[in-house]
N, C-alpha and C positions, 0 to 999 in steps of 0.2 A: 357641229352636230354629231352626236355619237351614233355610230352604226351598230345595230343590234347584232349579237352573236348569231352564228348560223344555228338554226333550230330545225331538226329533221323530223320531229315527232308527227307533224302533219301527215307525212307519207304513210306512216304505219296506221294512223287513225282512219285514213281515207281509202285504204286498200284492203280488199278481202283476198280469198285464195284464187280469184279469177283475174283481178287487175285493179287498177285505180278507178274509182267511180268518176263519172263525168260532172255531175251537178250536185249542189248542196242546198239545203235549207239552213241558213246560217252556217254552222260548221258540221251539220249532220248530213251524211250522204243521202241523196235521193235515189234509192236503189231502183225504183221503177224506171228511171231514165238511163240506166245501164252504163256502158263503158264505150270508149272510142280508141281506135288505134292512135289517133293524134295525141291523146292525153297519155296513153301508156308509153308511147315513144318519148314524149317530153319527160315523163317520170324516169325512164331508163337513162336519158341524158343526164338528169340530175344525179342519179345514183353513180353513174360513171364519173362525173365531175367530182363527187364527194369521195369516191374511192381514192382519188389522187391526194386527198387531204389526210385521210387516216383509214386504217383497216377496221371496218365496222361490220360485224357479222349480220346485224339486223339489216343494214343496207345491202349486203350481198344477197340476203334472202329475198328482199323486195326486188332487186334487179332480176333475180331468177323468175319471179312471178311475172314481171313485165316482159321478159324475153319469151316466156311460155305463152303469154297473151299474143305477142306478135307472131309467134310460130303458128298459133291456132288461127289467127286472122289472115295469114298469107294463103293466097289461092295458088293452084298448081302452075299458073302462068307467071307467077312471081309478084303479081299485084296484090292488093289487100282489100278485104272488107274494112269499113271504118266503124260501123255501128254494131254493137252487140247488146242484146237485151239481158236483163238480170237472170233470165232463164237460159242464157247461153245460146240463144238463137240469133243468127245473123239477121240484121234489120235492113240490110241493103244488098244489092246484087254486086255493084261495083263501088269501091271506095273512091275518094277524091285523089287527084294527083298530089295534093298537099300531103295526104297521109302516107303516100308512097315515099315522098321525099323525106318526111319526118322519120319514117321507119329506117331509111338508109342512113340518115344522120345519127340516129340513136345506135344503130348497129356498128357504124364506123367508130363512134365515140367509145363504145364498149370495147372494141378491139384495141383502141388506144387508151387504155385505162389500167387500173390495178385490180379490177374485178377478177374473178377466178378464171383459170384456164378453160374450164368447161363452159363458162358463160361466153368467153371469147370464141370458142369453137361454134357454139350455137349461133351467135351473132354473125359470124363469118358465113355460115351456111345460108342464113336468112338474107344477108347482104348480097351475096353473089347470085342467089336465086332471083332477087328483085332487080338487080342491075340491068339486065337486058330490057326490061319493061320500061326503063327510064327513057329510052330512045323515042317512045311514043308520046312523051309528055310535052306539052306546049306551055305549061305554067311556069312563069318566072320564079315564083316562090318555090315550087317543087325543084326547079333547077338549083336555086340557092341552097335549100336544105340538102339536096344531093351533094353539092359541092362541099358542105360541111362534113358529110359522111366520107366522101372521097379524100378530103384533106386529112381527116383523122386516120383513115386507112393507110394513106401514104406516109403519114408521120410515124405510124406503127411499123410499117415495112415498105420502104421506097420501092416503087414498081413503075416501069415505063407505061404500062397499060393504064394505071391510075392517073399518072401524069397526063397522058393523052386525053383521058376522059375529062379531067379538070379543065384542060385547055378548050376542049370542044364545047363544054357548057359555058365557060367564061366568054369565049368568042361569041356565042349566041347572045349572051347578055349585053356585051359591048355593042353588037350590031343593033340590038333592040334599042339601046340607049341612043345611039347615033340616029336611028330612025325617028325617035320621039322627042329628043331634046330640042328646045327652042331657046332663044337668048334669055328669056325670063322664066324658063321652065326646064330645069336640068334634072330630068327624071326619065325612067325607063318606060313609063306608061302615061297616058293623058289624065291620070287620076292618082291620088294617094288614098289607099284604103287601109288594109291591116298588115301587120308584120312588115311595115315598109322598109325599115333599116336593114332587114335581112338581105335585101338585094345588094346594097352597098357592102355589107359585111362579107358576102360571098366573094366579091371581087378583091377585097383585101386579103382574104385567105388564099385565093387563087394566085395573087401576086406573091405572097410569102413562099409558095411552093415553086412557082415558075419564074419569078423575077421579071415578068413581062410588064413593061412600063405602061402600056395602054390600060391594063387592068387597074393599076394604081391611080392613073389619071382619072378614069371614070369613077372609081371608088371614092376618091376624094371630092370630085365635083358633085357627085350625087349626094354624098353624105353632108357636105356643106349646105346643099340646097335644103335637105330636110331639117338640118339643125336650124338654119335661118327661118324656116317655116314654122318650126315647133318650139323654139325658145323665145318666149315673150316676157319682157320685164324680169329677166334672170330666173325664169321658171320654165320647166318643161310643160308644154301644153300640147299633148298628143292630138292628132287628127281624130275627131269624134266619129263614132260609127253611126250616128244619126244623120247621115247625109254625105259623109266622107268629104273629099275635096277634089273636084274636077277642074281641069285647066279652064280658066276663064270664068269660073264660078266662085261662090263663097265657100270658104272652108267651114266645116262643122267643128264646133268646140267641144260638144258633148255628144254622146256619152264617152268618157275617156276610159280606156282599157289598160290593165296592167301589162297585157301582151306587148303594147307599144313601148312602154318604158323598158321592159326587158330587152326588146330588140335593139333599141338605141344604146343601152348600156353595153350590150355585146358588140355592137358595130363600132362604137368609139373605142372600146378596149382593144379590138382587133386592129383598128386603125393605129392605135398606140404601139402594138406589137410590130406592125409593118413599118412604121416611120420613126418611132422613138420621139415623137413630138408631144411635149407635156400638155398641150392644149387639149388633146384627146383624152388624156387621163383625167384632167380637170372636168371635162364635159361628162365623162362616165359617172363621176361622183355627183355632179349636179343633177343629172337625169335620175340617178338612183334615188335621190332625195325626194322625188315625186312620191315614192312609197311612204315616206316619213313625214309628209305634210307640206312639202315645198311644192304646192300646186295651187290651182286657181280657187280652191275652196278651203285651203289650209286644213285639210282633213287627212289624218293618218290612215293609210290604206292597209298597213300591215298589222295583224292582230298578234301581239306579243304573247298572249296567253295560249292561243291554239297553234301558232306557227303558220297560220293560213293568211291569205290576202283577200280583201274584199273585191267583189267582182267588177265594180265600176264606179266611177265618179260621175254623177249625173248633175244636171243643172241645179237641182234643188235638194239633192240627197245623195247619200252613199248607198250603193247596193250592198247590203250587209252579208249576202251569201258569199261563201268562200269555196267556189268550185275548183276543179282540178286545174284548168287552164290558168286562172289567175294566181293561185297559190304556187304552182310550178313556175310561173313566170317570175314571181318574186324570188324563189329559191335559185333559179338560173342566174338572175342578176346578182343576188347576194354572193353566190359562190364565185361568180366572175370577179367581183371586187376582191375577194380573198386571193384569187389567182393573180390579179394585178398587184396586190400587195407583195406577193412573193417575187413577182417579176421585177417590180420597180423599187422594192424596199421603201415604199412610201410610208413613213411612220404614222401619218394621219389615219391610215386604214387599220392600224394594229388593234385587233380585238380578240377576245377568246373565242375558240370554236367549240 
């Protein structure tokens, strides 16, 4: 199966001078539904990733817009609003813990990128202002996203304080895993919901920095559990958001979200970086093919004309809207495959960019 070339035009079409829009009607932004910190952080991660491929002034311009958005959304205590209206009014008092984690991730990735020095300076200021607020978070996903940010901050400039923070968060995740895991349920929580593989991915990244064996052990055990749960008949079948999957219950098959495919592509890729085991490389490619029609409905989820990704695979149809979360999920996964190609020199992944 040929993998499409990386196409970044979606970002430009879906971004105005405030930020990237949240929702779409087909490929047209729904301006009335505004913007989120979650999506602008994701968009900044994509720009930082792409900057490592080539110097693109358009991507640099977009990165500055997303950084300006995060700067505007950050509150004096370091936390963030999440929702912003088209009229630039805040639509919440307090944003979610997830959006805090994603902001940390995006700023850390910016510091560890080839974006401009000025962008890195702004990202650093946002990052360090937000970091103390992380201690109040109880969300495992926020911890995972924060580890990605800390990992990139450390990769950019090794620092004992960053190392210690990675250990603190990773230790918390390992403890949660030990509290919840059962012989037939190797997971951090008594349910599988959204962005699941990010939890395993965070511990692979923590292991890469610290070389702490317990992180690798839990990362692999938990990743194998969600792979076994979500690979059916040689296809990726993500946990559906119409009911999720609770321990002892029935897993939902639909609606399937691009977010889940991107998370597992990233997690298996980082597992490959951590272990050099080819099975993870092969799994990353298999999961990515969900976007290209290797799914339970044999429907292509990536729109080659727009560069966007459809919002969901439902039991009887494809949600043809191409919102920010879905389209950015595709781009994250696609760029990750390019990074894998460079790391592994796998000829099967060679495509034009």
